[in-house]
N, C-alpha and C positions, 0 to 999 in steps of 0.2 A: 504494500500500500504506500503510494507516494503522492506527492502533490498533484501530479498529472491526472491521477484517477479521480480527483475531486471535480473534474470538469464534466463527468458523465451526467446523463439526464436523471431526473428523479425516478423514472420507471426502472432504471438499471441499478438502483441503490438498494442494498439489503441492510437494514438497521439491526444491529445486535447490541443490546444493553447489557451491562454487567452489574450484578449485585455481588460485590466482592470479586470472586473468580468464577461465579456461576453465570454462564451466558443465557440470556433471556431474549425472546423474540415476541413482539407485541402485535405487529401488523398482520392482518389476515392475508394480504397479498404476498408478504414475505414468507409466511408459513406455507401457503400453497406452492410458491415457487420452489422452496426447499424440499417440500414433500415430493415434488416431481423429480428431484435429483436423488431421492433415496434417503434423505435426512428425516428421521422420524421424530425424535424428541419426546417430551411428555408434557401434557397440559397440567399446570399446577395452580391455576387461578380459580376463583369461585365464580359462579354464575350470578349475574346481577339479580335475577328473579328467584333464584334458589341458592342463597348464600350459605345456608346451614346444612349442607350435605357434601359428601365427597365421592359420590358415585359417578356423577358427570361433572367434569372439570372444564374450565375455560381458559382463556388467555391469562397470563403469558405462557408461551411454550418454552419449557426449560430444555436446553440442549446439553448433551454430554460435551465435555471439553474436546473430545476427539471429533465430534460432529462440527463444532465451531471451527476447529483447525482445518477440517476437510473443506468446509465452505470457503475458507480463506484461500486455500490452494486452487480449488476448482472454479470458483466464480470470479476470482480477481482478474482473470483474463478478459472477461466480458462484462463485468460489473464491478462497481466499487463497493467494498465492504467496510462500513463505518462502525465504530464502536463508541458507545456513550457510557461514561462512568456514572453509576447511580449514586456515588458518594460525593457528588458535587456539593461543596460546603455552601456556596452561595445559593444554590437552589434549595438546600435544606433550610437555610435561614429565611428565605422568602416563604417557604411552605409553613414554617412555624409562625411567621407573622400573619399569614392568612388565617391559620387556625385560631390564633389569639383574637384577631378581629372578628371572626365568625362566632367565637365563644361569647364575646361581649355583646354582639348583636342579638344572639339567641337568649342571653340573660335578660336583656331589655324586653324582648318579645314575651318571654315566659313570665316576667313580672307583670306585664300589662294583662296577659291572659288571666293570671291569678287574681289581679284586682278586679277585672271584669266579672269573674265568677262570684267573688265576694260581694260586689255591688248588687248583682242580680239577687243573691240570697238575702242580702240586707233589705232590699226594696220589697221583696216578697214577704218577709217577716213583718216589716212595718205596715204593709197593707193588711196583714192578718192580725195586727195589734199584738204581735208576739214579743214578749219582753226579751227574748234571747237575741233580738236584733241588735241590742247595745253591745253584746259580746262580739258579734260579727263586725260591728263598727270599730271596736277596739283592735281587733285583728287586722282590719284594713288599714288603720292608722299606723300600726307597728310593722306593717309588711315591708316597708322600705329597708328597715334595719334587720329584720329577722329572715328575710327571704334568702335562700341559698339555692343556686342552680348547680347540680353536680356535673362535673366534666364528662362522666360516663354516660350522661343523658344527651350529650351534644350530638347533633346530626352532622355527619362528615360526608362530603362529596367524594365519591370514588371515581378517579379519572380512569376511564377505560381506553382512552386514545391519547397519544402524545405525538405531536409532529416531530419533535426533536430537532437537532441542529441541521440535519440533512434536508429539512423542509425549506431552508433558506440557502441558496447557493453561495451567498456572500459570507456565510458563517462556516462553510465546510472546512476552511483552513484551520479552524480552531478545534477540529474533532480530535478526540483522544485516540491515538492510534497505537499506543504501546499496550499490547494485550496483557491483561493481568492474569494470564493463565500460566501456571508453573510448568516449566519445560525441563523437569529433572529426568533421570534415567528411567524411572518407572513410567512417567507420562509418555516418554518417547517410545517405549516398548508397546504400550497400549495403542498409541496412535499408529504405529507401523502395522500392527495386527489389524486394526480397524480399516486402515487404507487398503491393505492387501485383500481382506474379505470383501470390501465394497467393490474393488476392482474385479472380483470374480462374480459379481452380481448378487451377493447376499445382502440382506437387510439386517441391521443390528440395533438392538436396544440394550438398556442397562439390565444386568443380571444380578443385582445386589441381593435380591431375596432368594436367589438360587445358589449363592456362595461363589459366583464367578464374576467375570468382568463384563461379558457381553452375552446376550441371547442372539443366536444366529438363525435367521429365517430364510427359507428358499425364495420367498417372494414378499409382497406387502404384508405386514403383520395383521392387517384387517382381513386378510383372506387365508393366511396360513398360520399354523402353529410353529413354534420354534423347534428346530431339529437338533441344535447343538447348544451346549453351554461352553463358551470359550473362556479359558483361563490363561492369562498372559504371564509369561515369565521369561527370564533371560536363559540363554543356552547353558550357562554354568551355574544356574541357581539350583540349590539342593532342596528337595521337597520331602518332608518326612513321610514315611510309609503310611502312617495313620491318616494323614491328610489326603493322600492318594486314595485310600480305601473309602474315606468319608465322602469325597466328591464323586467317586465312581458309584457308590451306593445311592447317593442323592440323585445322580443322573438317571440311574435305573428306575428309581421310584417315580420320577416325573416323566419317564419315557423319553429321555433325551440322551444323546451321546456327548460325553465330555471331551473337549478338545484342549490339549495342552499346546499352546501357541508360543513359539520361540523364534523371534527374528534372528537371522544369521548375522554374525559380525563380519566386517569387511575381510578379516583374515580367513574366515571360514568359507567365504563365497569364492567362486571361481573368478578368473580374470574378466570373463565376459559379464559377470553379475555384480561387479563392484560398483557400477553406477547405480544399480537398484537391487539391493540385496533382497532375497526372498524370505519367506517365513516357513519354518518347519512345523508341521502339525502332527501330533500324536493323539490317537483316539483311545478312550478308556471305556470299557463296557464291563459291567458286573456279571459274573457267572457264579452259579451256586457251587459250594464246596462239595466235592464228591466224597 
């Protein structure tokens, strides 16, 4: 990503926001475009009309770090990939100021509503010659000092769309382009395995609940079940036998084959393969003890 890429049109821009090191995607058009390239992700947001449930989720789309890096590699040739840091201190201060202003406004409105209710009750009691109307009058007079509006009752507007910096071409030069994604040895191994499997036509999602790194699908996850549980490790990494037995037994119970995926080091690849080293795959399947 360089300055020259900032001249692309708005239709060619894919916006990825970061919350810490977690890539998030908000725009429906970007989600559809990435879905067409095989990037699946996971919806993690709540639905506006059904906020108190987690069966059906909405935007944003949370991407695996490998998916975000894959988009950077594959789309940068034909589109600009911009990142926005969600930890913008100035934006946070502005948001806090808006919340405080909204709280004061809602305090005033709530106080007026309370006074209106007490006046209505007082007038009704006076019309009925009820002596308790004096107590209501005293409550009304002391309401300004005694009224308290809890912050937990404040209505907060949830922003479901944000234009971001890429909406204005003049501000694209200020985009945050230093990706906050760690690129240690472990992350590099996972990305090389992800890239190799994607190049073979497989679809991948996170396999955290299965004890692996990726779930590998022969096609779109909406149409196929996962066939493999991919476990990424280096060629010289030692794996305890009990861990091998555990992951193999788990794969058998969920009717999936466990793949041990190890990228080749440059010294282990042939001369013709040094430009693009391959990945060695070993499958594990549980068989009963005879």
